[in-house]
C-alpha positions in Angstrom: 101.3 84.6 99.5 99.6 84.2 102.9 101.2 84.3 106.3 100.0 82.4 109.4 101.2 82.8 112.9 101.0 80.4 115.8 103.1 79.5 118.9 105.8 78.1 116.6 106.1 81.4 114.7 105.4 82.9 111.3 104.8 80.6 108.4 104.5 81.6 104.7 102.2 79.7 102.5 103.2 79.2 98.9 101.7 81.6 96.4 99.1 80.2 94.0 99.4 81.7 90.5 96.3 83.0 88.9 95.8 81.9 85.3 94.8 85.4 84.3 93.5 88.6 85.9 90.0 89.5 85.0 88.2 90.8 88.1 89.5 91.0 91.7 86.1 92.0 93.2 85.5 88.9 95.2 89.1 87.5 95.7 89.5 88.6 99.4 86.0 87.5 100.4 86.4 84.2 98.6 89.8 83.6 100.3 88.3 84.3 103.8 85.2 82.2 103.2 87.2 79.2 101.9 89.6 79.5 104.8 86.6 79.5 107.3 84.9 76.5 105.5 88.1 74.4 105.6 88.8 75.3 109.3 85.2 74.6 110.3 85.6 71.2 108.5 88.5 70.3 110.7 91.3 70.8 108.2 94.7 72.0 109.4 95.7 75.6 109.1 98.3 75.0 106.3 95.7 73.0 104.3 93.0 75.6 104.8 95.3 78.4 103.8 96.5 76.5 100.7 92.9 75.8 99.7 91.9 79.4 100.3 94.7 80.6 98.1 93.6 78.4 95.3 90.0 79.8 95.6 91.3 83.3 95.5 93.4 82.6 92.5 90.5 81.0 90.7 88.1 84.0 91.4 90.4 86.6 89.8 90.2 84.8 86.5 86.4 85.2 86.2 84.0 88.2 85.8 81.7 89.1 88.7 81.3 88.1 92.3 78.9 85.2 92.1 80.0 83.7 88.8 83.6 83.9 90.0 83.1 81.7 93.0 84.2 78.1 92.3 82.7 74.8 93.1 85.3 72.3 94.5 85.4 70.5 91.1 86.4 73.8 89.4 89.6 73.7 91.4 90.7 70.3 90.1 92.7 71.9 87.3 93.9 74.9 89.4 97.6 75.1 90.2 98.4 74.4 93.8 101.4 76.7 94.1 103.8 78.9 92.2 
């Protein structure tokens, strides 16, 4: 689960289930990078957080840092929330 905070208060983003846990090495960095990419692309905070959560969930199911980073197409079959 991720939390965001703005002038309206605290908002919890739905958790995204990982299909399996193999390697958590890059999960946090991947989440942060995906969040930054989506925000820089003009997406809303809720959308960016949801996308970042999907990226983080994807990465933990794969070995290694670079091989674990997804392309957008890799996320097509990734669950969007728990």
